[in-house]
DSSP file (Angstrom, degrees, kcal/mol; ACC not computed):
  #  RESIDUE AA STRUCTURE BP1 BP2  ACC     N-H-->O    O-->H-N    N-H-->O    O-->H-N    TCO  KAPPA ALPHA  PHI   PSI    X-CA   Y-CA   Z-CA
    1    1 A X              0   0    0      0, 0.0     2,-0.1     0, 0.0     0, 0.0   0.000 360.0 360.0 360.0 132.1  118.4  -57.7    4.8
    2    2 A X        -     0   0    0    136,-0.1     2,-0.5     1,-0.0   136,-0.0  -0.341 360.0-134.6 -73.4 152.9  119.0  -54.5    2.8
    3    3 A X        -     0   0    0     -2,-0.1     2,-0.5    50,-0.0    -1,-0.0  -0.940  16.3-160.2-109.9 130.1  119.3  -51.1    4.5
    4    4 A X        +     0   0    0     -2,-0.5     2,-0.3    48,-0.0    48,-0.1  -0.945  16.9 169.5-115.6 125.1  117.4  -48.2    3.0
    5    5 A X        -     0   0    0     -2,-0.5     2,-0.5    46,-0.3    95,-0.2  -0.901  37.2-106.6-133.0 160.7  118.4  -44.6    3.8
    6    6 A X        -     0   0    0     93,-0.4    45,-0.1    -2,-0.3     3,-0.1  -0.756  37.5-130.9 -86.7 126.0  117.5  -41.2    2.6
    7    7 A X        -     0   0    0     -2,-0.5    -1,-0.1    43,-0.3    44,-0.0  -0.158  37.8 -78.3 -66.8 169.8  120.3  -39.6    0.5
    8    8 A X     >  -     0   0    0      1,-0.1     4,-2.5     4,-0.0     5,-0.2  -0.206  41.6-108.6 -64.4 160.8  121.6  -36.1    1.2
    9    9 A X  H  > S+     0   0    0      1,-0.2     4,-2.4     2,-0.2     5,-0.2   0.899 120.6  52.3 -57.5 -43.2  119.6  -33.1    0.0
   10   10 A X  H  > S+     0   0    0      1,-0.2     4,-1.5     2,-0.2    -1,-0.2   0.909 110.3  47.6 -62.2 -42.9  122.2  -32.3   -2.6
   11   11 A X  H  > S+     0   0    0      2,-0.2     4,-2.8     1,-0.2     5,-0.3   0.894 110.3  52.5 -66.6 -39.4  122.1  -35.9   -4.0
   12   12 A X  H  X S+     0   0    0     -4,-2.5     4,-2.7     1,-0.2    -2,-0.2   0.931 108.9  49.5 -60.7 -45.8  118.2  -35.8   -4.0
   13   13 A X  H  < S+     0   0    0     -4,-2.4    -1,-0.2     1,-0.2    -2,-0.2   0.825 116.2  43.4 -64.2 -31.1  118.2  -32.6   -6.1
   14   14 A X  H  < S+     0   0    0     -4,-1.5    -2,-0.2    -5,-0.2    -1,-0.2   0.875 120.8  38.4 -79.2 -39.3  120.7  -34.1   -8.5
   15   15 A X  H  < S+     0   0    0     -4,-2.8     2,-0.2    -5,-0.1    -2,-0.2   0.828 105.2  68.0 -86.3 -34.9  119.1  -37.5   -8.8
   16   16 A X  S  < S-     0   0    0     -4,-2.7     2,-0.0    -5,-0.3    34,-0.0  -0.566  80.7-116.9 -91.0 150.2  115.4  -36.8   -8.8
   17   17 A X     >  -     0   0    0     -2,-0.2     4,-2.6   107,-0.1     5,-0.2  -0.327  38.0-103.1 -69.7 166.3  113.3  -35.0  -11.5
   18   18 A X  H  > S+     0   0    0      1,-0.2     4,-2.4     2,-0.2     5,-0.2   0.885 124.5  48.8 -61.3 -37.2  111.7  -31.7  -10.4
   19   19 A X  H  > S+     0   0    0      2,-0.2     4,-2.8     1,-0.2     5,-0.3   0.930 110.5  49.6 -68.0 -45.3  108.4  -33.5  -10.1
   20   20 A X  H  > S+     0   0    0      1,-0.2     4,-2.6     2,-0.2     5,-0.3   0.910 113.5  47.2 -59.1 -41.9  109.8  -36.4   -8.1
   21   21 A X  H  X>S+     0   0    0     -4,-2.6     4,-2.5     2,-0.2     5,-0.6   0.936 112.6  48.4 -65.2 -46.8  111.4  -33.9   -5.7
   22   22 A X  H  X5S+     0   0    0     -4,-2.4     6,-1.7    -5,-0.2     4,-1.3   0.914 116.4  43.3 -60.5 -44.7  108.3  -31.8   -5.4
   23   23 A X  H  X5S+     0   0    0     -4,-2.8     4,-0.6     4,-0.2    -2,-0.2   0.960 121.9  35.7 -67.3 -52.2  106.1  -34.9   -4.7
   24   24 A X  H  <5S+     0   0    0     -4,-2.6    79,-2.0    -5,-0.3    -2,-0.2   0.840 129.2  30.2 -76.5 -33.2  108.4  -36.7   -2.3
   25   25 A X  H  <5S+     0   0    0     -4,-2.5    -3,-0.2    -5,-0.3    -1,-0.2   0.693 130.3  31.5-101.0 -21.7  110.0  -33.8   -0.4
   26   26 A X  H  <<S-     0   0    0     -4,-1.3    -2,-0.2    -5,-0.6    -3,-0.1   0.094 105.4-109.3-126.9  22.7  107.2  -31.2   -0.5
   27   27 A X     <  +     0   0    0     -4,-0.6    -4,-0.2     1,-0.1    -3,-0.2   0.826  60.1 166.9  55.2  36.7  104.0  -33.3   -0.4
   28   28 A X        -     0   0    0     -6,-1.7     2,-0.4    -5,-0.2    -1,-0.1  -0.207  28.0-139.4 -73.3 170.7  103.2  -32.5   -4.0
   29   29 A X        -     0   0    0     95,-0.0     2,-0.1    92,-0.0     3,-0.1  -0.997   9.7-140.9-134.9 130.2  100.6  -34.3   -6.1
   30   30 A X        -     0   0    0     -2,-0.4     2,-0.1     1,-0.1     5,-0.1  -0.404  36.9 -85.6 -83.3 166.2  101.0  -35.2   -9.8
   31   31 A X    >   -     0   0    0      3,-0.1     3,-0.8    -2,-0.1    -1,-0.1  -0.441  46.3-113.0 -72.0 142.4   98.2  -34.9  -12.3
   32   32 A X  T 3  S+     0   0    0      1,-0.2    36,-0.2     2,-0.1    35,-0.2  -0.374  92.8  14.1 -72.2 156.1   95.8  -37.9  -12.6
   33   33 A X  T 3  S+     0   0    0     34,-1.9    -1,-0.2     1,-0.1    35,-0.1   0.440 116.1  71.9  62.6   3.1   95.7  -40.0  -15.7
   34   34 A X  S <  S+     0   0    0     -3,-0.8     2,-0.2    33,-0.3    -1,-0.1   0.106  73.6 102.5-131.4  22.6   99.0  -38.6  -17.1
   35   35 A X  S    S-     0   0    0     32,-0.4     3,-0.4    -5,-0.1     4,-0.3  -0.657  80.1-105.8-107.2 165.5  101.5  -40.2  -14.7
   36   36 A X  S    S+     0   0    0     -2,-0.2     3,-0.2     1,-0.2    -1,-0.1   0.800 106.6  26.4 -63.3 -37.5  103.7  -43.1  -15.4
   37   37 A X  S >  S+     0   0    0      1,-0.1     3,-1.6     2,-0.1    -1,-0.2   0.447  82.6 101.7-113.7   0.5  102.1  -46.0  -13.4
   38   38 A X  T 3  S+     0   0    0     -3,-0.4    32,-0.2     1,-0.3    29,-0.2   0.839 101.9  26.8 -57.3 -31.7   98.4  -45.3  -13.1
   39   39 A X  T 3  S+     0   0    0     -4,-0.3     2,-0.4    -3,-0.2    -1,-0.3   0.134  86.5 136.9-117.1  19.0   97.6  -47.8  -15.9
   40   40 A X    <   +     0   0    0     -3,-1.6    -3,-0.1     1,-0.1    -4,-0.0  -0.541  23.6 176.2 -70.9 123.7  100.7  -50.1  -15.5
   41   41 A X        +     0   0    0     -2,-0.4    -1,-0.1     2,-0.1     2,-0.1   0.338  39.4 115.6-109.6   4.1   99.5  -53.7  -15.8
   42   42 A X        -     0   0    0      1,-0.1     2,-0.3    88,-0.0    -2,-0.0  -0.392  69.5-110.1 -77.1 152.9  102.9  -55.4  -15.6
   43   43 A X        +     0   0    0     -2,-0.1    88,-2.5    14,-0.0     2,-0.3  -0.639  69.1  83.4 -82.8 138.0  103.9  -57.7  -12.8
   44   44 A X  E     -A  130   0A   0     -2,-0.3    14,-2.8    86,-0.3    15,-0.3  -0.980  69.6 -73.0 163.0-166.2  106.5  -56.4  -10.3
   45   45 A X  E     -AB 129  57A   0     84,-2.1    84,-3.1    -2,-0.3     2,-0.5  -0.850  27.0-133.8-122.2 159.6  107.0  -54.3   -7.3
   46   46 A X  E     -AB 128  56A   0     10,-3.4     9,-2.5    -2,-0.3    10,-1.9  -0.954  25.6-173.5-113.4 127.0  107.0  -50.6   -6.6
   47   47 A X  E     -AB 127  54A   0     80,-2.8    80,-2.2    -2,-0.5     2,-0.3  -0.783  37.7 -84.9-117.5 161.5  109.8  -49.1   -4.5
   48   48 A X  E  >  -A  126   0A   0      5,-2.2     4,-2.2    -2,-0.3    78,-0.2  -0.494  31.9-142.9 -64.0 125.8  110.5  -45.7   -3.0
   49   49 A X  T  4 S+     0   0    0     76,-2.3    -1,-0.2    -2,-0.3    77,-0.1   0.748  98.9  47.5 -63.1 -23.5  112.1  -43.6   -5.7
   50   50 A X  T  4 S+     0   0    0     75,-0.4   -43,-0.3     3,-0.1    -1,-0.2   0.934 131.3   9.3 -83.3 -51.2  114.3  -42.0   -3.0
   51   51 A X  T  4 S-     0   0    0      2,-0.1   -46,-0.3   -45,-0.1    -2,-0.2   0.657  88.0-123.9-108.9 -20.2  115.5  -44.9   -0.9
   52   52 A X     <  +     0   0    0     -4,-2.2     2,-0.1     1,-0.3    -3,-0.1   0.465  53.4 155.5  86.1   1.4  114.6  -48.1   -2.9
   53   53 A X        -     0   0    0     -6,-0.1    -5,-2.2     1,-0.1    -1,-0.3  -0.430  51.0-109.5 -65.4 134.6  112.7  -49.6    0.0
   54   54 A X  E     +B   47   0A   0     -7,-0.2    -7,-0.2     1,-0.2    22,-0.1  -0.444  49.7 159.1 -68.2 132.5  110.0  -52.0   -1.2
   55   55 A X  E     +     0   0A   0     -9,-2.5    20,-3.0     1,-0.4    21,-1.0   0.761  50.5   9.5-121.7 -52.0  106.5  -50.6   -0.8
   56   56 A X  E     -B   46   0A   0    -10,-1.9   -10,-3.4    18,-0.3    -1,-0.4  -0.917  55.4-138.2-140.0 160.1  103.8  -52.2   -2.9
   57   57 A X  E >   -B   45   0A   0     16,-0.4     3,-1.6    -2,-0.3   -12,-0.2  -0.895  22.9-127.4-120.0 148.4  103.2  -55.1   -5.3
   58   58 A X  G >  S+     0   0    0    -14,-2.8     3,-1.2    -2,-0.3   -13,-0.1   0.745 107.9  71.4 -62.0 -22.4  101.4  -55.3   -8.6
   59   59 A X  G 3  S+     0   0    0    -15,-0.3    -1,-0.3     1,-0.3   -14,-0.1   0.736 104.2  39.4 -66.3 -21.5   99.5  -58.2   -7.1
   60   60 A X  G <  S+     0   0    0     -3,-1.6    12,-2.4    13,-0.1    13,-0.3   0.231  94.5 108.6-110.3  10.7   97.7  -55.7   -4.8
   61   61 A X  E <   +C   71   0B   0     -3,-1.2     2,-0.3    10,-0.2    10,-0.2  -0.648  41.7 169.8 -89.4 144.7   97.2  -53.0   -7.5
   62   62 A X  E     -C   70   0B   0      8,-2.3     2,-0.9    -2,-0.3     8,-0.7  -0.969  42.2 -97.6-149.1 164.2   93.8  -52.2   -8.9
   63   63 A X        +     0   0    0     -2,-0.3     6,-0.1     1,-0.2   -24,-0.1  -0.756  36.2 175.1 -87.5 105.7   92.1  -49.6  -11.1
   64   64 A X        -     0   0    0     -2,-0.9    -1,-0.2     4,-0.4     5,-0.1   0.540  45.1-121.6 -87.0  -7.9   90.4  -47.2   -8.7
   65   65 A X  S    S+     0   0    0      3,-0.1    -2,-0.1    -3,-0.1    -1,-0.0   0.536  87.4 106.7  79.4   5.8   89.3  -44.9  -11.5
   66   66 A X  S    S-     0   0    0      2,-0.3     3,-0.1   -28,-0.1   -34,-0.1   0.677  88.4-117.6 -91.6 -18.9   91.2  -42.0   -9.9
   67   67 A X  S    S+     0   0    0      1,-0.4   -34,-1.9   -35,-0.2   -32,-0.4   0.516  84.6  94.7  91.1   5.4   94.0  -41.8  -12.4
   68   68 A X  S    S-     0   0    0    -36,-0.2    -4,-0.4   -30,-0.1    -1,-0.4  -0.925  89.8 -90.6-122.7 152.6   96.7  -42.6   -9.8
   69   69 A X  E     - D   0 121B   0     52,-0.5    52,-2.8    -2,-0.3     2,-0.4  -0.435  49.9-166.7 -61.6 131.7   98.2  -46.0   -9.0
   70   70 A X  E     -CD  62 120B   0     -8,-0.7    -8,-2.3    50,-0.2     2,-0.3  -0.962   9.8-173.9-128.6 142.2   96.1  -47.6   -6.2
   71   71 A X  E     -CD  61 119B   0     48,-1.5    48,-3.1    -2,-0.4   -10,-0.2  -0.942  26.4-142.8-134.4 151.2   96.8  -50.6   -4.0
   72   72 A X  S    S-     0   0    0    -12,-2.4    45,-0.3    -2,-0.3     2,-0.3   0.718  85.5  -3.8 -86.0 -22.8   94.8  -52.5   -1.4
   73   73 A X  S    S-     0   0    0    -13,-0.3   -16,-0.4   -16,-0.2    -1,-0.3  -0.985  77.8 -95.3-162.4 158.5   97.7  -53.1    0.9
   74   74 A X        -     0   0    0     -2,-0.3     3,-0.4     1,-0.1   -18,-0.3  -0.463  21.0-136.7 -76.5 152.8  101.5  -52.6    1.2
   75   75 A X  S    S+     0   0    0    -20,-3.0     2,-0.4     1,-0.3   -19,-0.2   0.894 104.3  21.4 -69.6 -43.2  104.0  -55.2    0.2
   76   76 A X  S >  S-     0   0    0    -21,-1.0     3,-2.6   -22,-0.1    -1,-0.3  -0.838  70.9-170.2-128.9  91.1  106.0  -54.5    3.4
   77   77 A X  G >  S+     0   0    0     -2,-0.4     3,-1.7    -3,-0.4    -1,-0.1   0.799  85.4  64.3 -54.4 -30.2  103.8  -52.7    6.0
   78   78 A X  G 3  S+     0   0    0      1,-0.3    -1,-0.3    -4,-0.1   -23,-0.0   0.632  96.3  58.9 -71.1 -10.2  106.9  -52.0    8.1
   79   79 A X  G <  S+     0   0    0     -3,-2.6    19,-2.5   -25,-0.1     2,-0.4   0.333  95.9  80.5 -95.3   6.6  108.1  -49.7    5.3
   80   80 A X  E <   -E   97   0B   0     -3,-1.7     2,-0.4    17,-0.3    17,-0.2  -0.927  54.6-174.0-118.4 137.0  105.0  -47.5    5.4
   81   81 A X  E     -E   96   0B   0     15,-3.1    15,-3.0    -2,-0.4     2,-0.4  -0.942   7.1-161.9-120.3 148.4  104.2  -44.7    7.8
   82   82 A X  E     +E   95   0B   0     -2,-0.4     2,-0.3    13,-0.2    13,-0.2  -0.959  11.9 170.5-127.2 151.2  100.9  -42.8    8.0
   83   83 A X  E     -E   94   0B   0     11,-1.7    11,-3.3    -2,-0.4     2,-0.3  -0.980  39.6 -93.0-151.7 159.4  100.0  -39.5    9.6
   84   84 A X  E     -E   93   0B   0     -2,-0.3     2,-0.4     9,-0.2     9,-0.2  -0.591  35.7-162.8 -79.7 135.0   97.1  -37.1    9.6
   85   85 A X  E     +E   92   0B   0      7,-3.3     7,-2.6    -2,-0.3     3,-0.2  -0.976  15.4 179.7-120.4 126.3   97.2  -34.4    6.9
   86   86 A X    >   +     0   0    0     -2,-0.4     3,-1.1     5,-0.2     5,-0.1   0.041  45.5 117.4-111.8  24.0   94.9  -31.3    7.3
   87   87 A X  T 3  S+     0   0    0      1,-0.3    -1,-0.1     2,-0.1     4,-0.1   0.793  73.7  46.7 -69.2 -30.2   96.0  -29.5    4.1
   88   88 A X  T 3  S-     0   0    0      2,-0.6    -1,-0.3    -3,-0.2     3,-0.1  -0.114 123.2 -93.1-106.1  37.6   92.7  -29.5    2.2
   89   89 A X  S <  S+     0   0    0     -3,-1.1     2,-0.3     1,-0.1    -2,-0.1   0.707 105.8  75.7  62.0  21.6   90.5  -28.3    5.2
   90   90 A X  S    S-     0   0    0     -5,-0.1    -2,-0.6     2,-0.0     2,-0.5  -0.980  90.0 -97.6-153.1 157.4   89.8  -31.9    6.1
   91   91 A X        +     0   0    0     -2,-0.3     2,-0.3    -5,-0.1    -5,-0.2  -0.662  46.0 169.0 -81.6 126.8   91.6  -34.7    7.8
   92   92 A X  E     -E   85   0B   0     -7,-2.6    -7,-3.3    -2,-0.5     2,-0.7  -0.900  37.0-113.9-128.6 161.8   93.2  -37.2    5.4
   93   93 A X  E     -EF  84 107B   0     14,-0.7    14,-2.7    -2,-0.3     2,-0.3  -0.873  29.7-152.1-100.3 113.1   95.7  -40.0    6.1
   94   94 A X  E     -EF  83 106B   0    -11,-3.3   -11,-1.7    -2,-0.7     2,-0.5  -0.608   5.4-143.9 -82.4 142.4   99.0  -39.3    4.4
   95   95 A X  E     +EF  82 105B   0     10,-2.7     9,-2.9    -2,-0.3    10,-1.4  -0.934  25.0 171.4-109.7 128.3  101.2  -42.2    3.3
   96   96 A X  E     -EF  81 103B   0    -15,-3.0   -15,-3.1    -2,-0.5     2,-0.3  -0.928  37.2-104.4-132.1 155.3  105.0  -41.9    3.7
   97   97 A X  E  >  -E   80   0B   0      5,-2.0     4,-0.9    -2,-0.3   -17,-0.3  -0.596  28.6-135.4 -77.7 144.4  107.9  -44.3    3.3
   98   98 A X  T  4 S+     0   0    0    -19,-2.5    -1,-0.1    -2,-0.3   -18,-0.1   0.938  94.5  33.4 -67.4 -50.2  109.4  -45.3    6.7
   99   99 A X  T  4 S+     0   0    0    -20,-0.2   -93,-0.4     1,-0.2    -1,-0.1   0.895 129.9  29.6 -82.1 -41.4  113.1  -45.0    6.0
  100  100 A X  T  4 S-     0   0    0    -95,-0.2    -1,-0.2     2,-0.1    -2,-0.2   0.581  93.6-134.8 -94.1 -10.8  113.3  -42.0    3.5
  101  101 A X     <  +     0   0    0     -4,-0.9     2,-0.3     1,-0.2    -3,-0.1   0.848  43.4 168.6  58.2  35.7  110.2  -40.2    4.9
  102  102 A X        -     0   0    0     23,-0.1    -5,-2.0     1,-0.1     2,-0.4  -0.602  40.7-118.3 -78.7 137.2  109.1  -39.7    1.3
  103  103 A X  E     +F   96   0B   0    -79,-2.0    -7,-0.2    -2,-0.3   -77,-0.1  -0.657  39.1 170.3 -70.8 126.9  105.5  -38.4    0.7
  104  104 A X  E     -     0   0B   0     -9,-2.9    18,-2.9    -2,-0.4     2,-0.3   0.764  47.0 -87.4-107.7 -39.4  103.8  -41.2   -1.4
  105  105 A X  E     -FG  95 121B   0    -10,-1.4   -10,-2.7    16,-0.3    -1,-0.3  -0.937  53.7 -55.2 162.8-142.6  100.2  -40.3   -1.4
  106  106 A X  E     -FG  94 120B   0     14,-2.6    14,-2.8    -2,-0.3     2,-0.5  -0.931  31.0-130.9-137.9 159.1   97.1  -40.9    0.8
  107  107 A X  E     -FG  93 119B   0    -14,-2.7   -14,-0.7    -2,-0.3     2,-0.3  -0.935  25.1-178.2-113.5 130.6   95.1  -43.7    2.3
  108  108 A X  E     - G   0 118B   0     10,-2.2    10,-2.6    -2,-0.5     3,-0.3  -0.870  30.7-134.1-125.5 159.2   91.3  -43.9    2.0
  109  109 A X  S    S+     0   0    0     -2,-0.3     8,-0.1     8,-0.2    10,-0.0  -0.034  85.4  88.3-103.3  31.3   88.8  -46.4    3.3
  110  110 A X        +     0   0    0      8,-0.1     7,-0.2     2,-0.0    -1,-0.2   0.041  60.8 120.2-114.4  25.2   86.9  -46.8    0.0
  111  111 A X        -     0   0    0      5,-1.8     7,-0.2    -3,-0.3     3,-0.1  -0.256  66.0 -88.8 -85.1 174.6   88.9  -49.7   -1.5
  112  112 A X    >>  -     0   0    0      5,-0.3     4,-2.7     1,-0.1     3,-0.5  -0.231  61.0 -50.7 -77.5 168.7   87.8  -53.1   -2.5
  113  113 A X  T 34 S+     0   0    0      1,-0.3    -1,-0.1     2,-0.2   -41,-0.0  -0.362 108.0  39.1 -63.6 155.0   87.7  -56.3   -0.4
  114  114 A X  T 34 S+     0   0    0     -3,-0.1    -1,-0.3   -42,-0.1    -3,-0.0  -0.996 133.8  17.7 -89.0 -11.4   89.4  -57.8    1.4
  115  115 A X  T <4 S-     0   0    0     -3,-0.5    -2,-0.2     2,-0.2     3,-0.1   0.793  78.3-143.5 -91.4 -28.1   91.0  -54.8    3.0
  116  116 A X     <  +     0   0    0     -4,-2.7    -5,-1.8     1,-0.3     2,-0.3   0.591  61.9 123.7  72.6   9.5   88.6  -52.0    2.1
  117  117 A X        -     0   0    0     -5,-0.5     2,-0.4   -45,-0.3    -5,-0.3  -0.746  48.3-161.5-107.3 151.4   91.6  -49.7    1.8
  118  118 A X  E     - G   0 108B   0    -10,-2.6   -10,-2.2    -2,-0.3     2,-1.0  -0.916   2.9-164.1-131.2 106.5   92.9  -47.6   -1.1
  119  119 A X  E     -DG  71 107B   0    -48,-3.1   -48,-1.5    -2,-0.4     2,-0.7  -0.807  15.3-165.2 -85.6 103.3   96.5  -46.5   -1.0
  120  120 A X  E     -DG  70 106B   0    -14,-2.8   -14,-2.6    -2,-1.0     2,-0.2  -0.839  16.9-178.4 -98.6 111.1   96.3  -43.8   -3.7
  121  121 A X  E     -DG  69 105B   0    -52,-2.8   -52,-0.5    -2,-0.7     2,-0.5  -0.685  31.3-115.2-118.0 160.9   99.9  -43.0   -4.6
  122  122 A X    >   -     0   0    0    -18,-2.9     3,-1.5    -2,-0.2     4,-0.3  -0.817  17.0-145.1 -90.3 127.3  101.9  -40.7   -6.9
  123  123 A X  G >  S+     0   0    0     -2,-0.5     3,-2.1     1,-0.3    -1,-0.1   0.861  99.2  66.5 -57.1 -35.0  103.8  -42.4   -9.6
  124  124 A X  G 3  S+     0   0    0      1,-0.3    -1,-0.3  -105,-0.1  -100,-0.2   0.693  97.6  53.5 -63.1 -18.2  106.6  -39.8   -9.2
  125  125 A X  G <  S+     0   0    0     -3,-1.5   -76,-2.3   -21,-0.2   -75,-0.4   0.485 106.5  67.7 -90.7  -4.1  107.3  -41.2   -5.7
  126  126 A X  E <   -A   48   0A   0     -3,-2.1     2,-0.4    -4,-0.3   -78,-0.2  -0.776  58.4-157.3-119.9 157.1  107.7  -44.7   -7.0
  127  127 A X  E     -A   47   0A   0    -80,-2.2   -80,-2.8    -2,-0.3     2,-0.4  -0.994  22.9-140.6-128.5 128.1  110.1  -46.8   -9.1
  128  128 A X  E     -A   46   0A   0     -2,-0.4     2,-0.5   -82,-0.2   -82,-0.2  -0.730  11.8-166.0 -91.7 133.6  108.6  -49.9  -10.7
  129  129 A X  E     -A   45   0A   0    -84,-3.1   -84,-2.1    -2,-0.4     5,-0.1  -0.950  20.0-134.9-118.8 109.5  110.8  -53.0  -10.9
  130  130 A X  E >   -A   44   0A   0     -2,-0.5     3,-2.5   -86,-0.2     4,-0.5  -0.256  23.3-111.8 -63.9 151.2  109.4  -55.7  -13.3
  131  131 A X  G >  S+     0   0    0    -88,-2.5     3,-1.1     1,-0.3     4,-0.4   0.825 116.2  59.4 -53.4 -36.4  109.3  -59.3  -12.1
  132  132 A X  G 3  S+     0   0    0    -89,-0.3    -1,-0.3     1,-0.2     4,-0.2   0.614 109.8  43.5 -72.0  -9.9  112.0  -60.3  -14.6
  133  133 A X  G <> S+     0   0    0     -3,-2.5     4,-1.9     2,-0.1    -1,-0.2   0.347  82.8  99.5-112.9   4.4  114.4  -57.8  -13.1
  134  134 A X  T <4>S+     0   0    0     -3,-1.1     5,-3.3    -4,-0.5     4,-0.5   0.923  84.2  47.5 -58.1 -46.7  113.8  -58.4   -9.4
  135  135 A X  T >45S+     0   0    0     -4,-0.4     3,-1.5     4,-0.3     5,-0.4   0.955 113.7  45.3 -61.1 -52.3  116.8  -60.6   -8.9
  136  136 A X  T 345S+     0   0    0      1,-0.3    -1,-0.2    -4,-0.2    -2,-0.2   0.767 111.9  53.0 -66.8 -24.4  119.3  -58.3  -10.7
  137  137 A X  T 3<5S-     0   0    0     -4,-1.9    -1,-0.3    -3,-0.0    -2,-0.2   0.461 122.6-103.4 -89.2  -1.3  118.0  -55.2   -8.9
  138  138 A X  T < 5S+     0   0    0     -3,-1.5    -3,-0.2    -4,-0.5     3,-0.2   0.661  97.0 103.6  92.0  17.1  118.4  -56.9   -5.5
  139  139 A X    > < +     0   0    0     -5,-3.3     3,-2.1    -6,-0.2    -4,-0.3  -0.060  31.8 131.6-119.5  31.4  114.8  -57.8   -4.8
  140  140 A X  G >   +     0   0    0     -6,-0.4     3,-1.7    -5,-0.4     4,-0.4   0.726  58.6  74.6 -58.3 -25.1  115.0  -61.5   -5.5
  141  141 A X  G 3  S+     0   0    0      1,-0.3     3,-0.4    -3,-0.2    -1,-0.3   0.709  91.2  58.3 -63.0 -17.3  113.2  -62.4   -2.3
  142  142 A X  G X> S+     0   0    0     -3,-2.1     4,-0.9     1,-0.2     3,-0.8   0.527  79.1  87.9 -90.7  -6.0  109.9  -61.2   -3.9
  143  143 A X  H X> S+     0   0    0     -3,-1.7     4,-1.9     1,-0.2     3,-0.6   0.872  79.7  63.6 -57.7 -37.6  110.1  -63.6   -6.9
  144  144 A X  H 3> S+     0   0    0     -4,-0.4     4,-2.5    -3,-0.4    -1,-0.2   0.833  94.3  61.0 -59.0 -34.1  108.3  -66.3   -4.8
  145  145 A X  H <> S+     0   0    0     -3,-0.8     4,-1.7     1,-0.2    -1,-0.2   0.906 108.5  42.4 -58.7 -42.0  105.2  -64.0   -4.6
  146  146 A X  H <X S+     0   0    0     -4,-0.9     4,-2.1    -3,-0.6    -1,-0.2   0.815 111.7  53.7 -78.6 -30.8  104.8  -64.0   -8.3
  147  147 A X  H  X S+     0   0    0     -4,-1.9     4,-2.2     2,-0.2    -2,-0.2   0.900 108.9  50.2 -67.0 -40.4  105.5  -67.8   -8.7
  148  148 A X  H  X S+     0   0    0     -4,-2.5     4,-2.5     2,-0.2    -2,-0.2   0.911 110.7  49.5 -61.5 -43.1  102.8  -68.5   -6.1
  149  149 A X  H  X S+     0   0    0     -4,-1.7     4,-2.2     2,-0.2    -2,-0.2   0.901 110.2  50.0 -64.2 -41.9  100.4  -66.3   -8.1
  150  150 A X  H  X S+     0   0    0     -4,-2.1     4,-2.2     1,-0.2    -1,-0.2   0.897 111.2  49.6 -62.9 -40.9  101.2  -68.1  -11.4
  151  151 A X  H  X S+     0   0    0     -4,-2.2     4,-2.5     2,-0.2    -2,-0.2   0.910 109.2  51.5 -65.0 -43.0  100.7  -71.5   -9.7
  152  152 A X  H  X S+     0   0    0     -4,-2.5     4,-1.4     1,-0.2    -2,-0.2   0.907 110.6  48.9 -60.4 -42.5   97.3  -70.3   -8.3
  153  153 A X  H  X S+     0   0    0     -4,-2.2     4,-1.0     1,-0.2    -1,-0.2   0.915 111.8  48.8 -63.2 -42.9   96.2  -69.2  -11.8
  154  154 A X  H  < S+     0   0    0     -4,-2.2     3,-0.4     1,-0.2    -2,-0.2   0.877 108.1  54.4 -65.2 -38.5   97.3  -72.6  -13.3
  155  155 A X  H  < S+     0   0    0     -4,-2.5    -1,-0.2     1,-0.2    -2,-0.2   0.819 106.1  53.0 -65.3 -30.8   95.5  -74.5  -10.6
  156  156 A X  H  <        0   0    0     -4,-1.4    -1,-0.2     1,-0.2    -2,-0.2   0.763 360.0 360.0 -74.5 -25.6   92.2  -72.7  -11.4
  157  157 A X     <        0   0    0     -4,-1.0    -1,-0.2    -3,-0.4    -2,-0.2   0.467 360.0 360.0 -82.7 360.0   92.5  -73.5  -15.1
């Protein structure tokens, strides 16, 4: 099992773009409809840009119409933390990565079935790993998820 940790402040400032740093370290929000993954339709997983911990899968991604990548559930719930955020004069549920404590986005209860949840995330907090690169990037254990999905699709046809 891989260990995911938060790099030093100096390393973060060197490695992350200014937007990635602002979003993950200072609870920033990127603009909707102009971010890297809001309309990504490729199969793969999304990991924390800071630590690499696996967070979400394209299998649970959907178009929420908000302009940010949205998911119905985490790939690895134990890699997600939530806390109450009162920044916009109302209580919202902030979503953070467990190990690096990166700000990812917010959780809402207006998502589709079966969970009714919408994890609305910032692309700048994520790194996408396409299914064909999972093995070489060290996430080979997730290949089975996509093979199962391919088999289910074939069985329906």
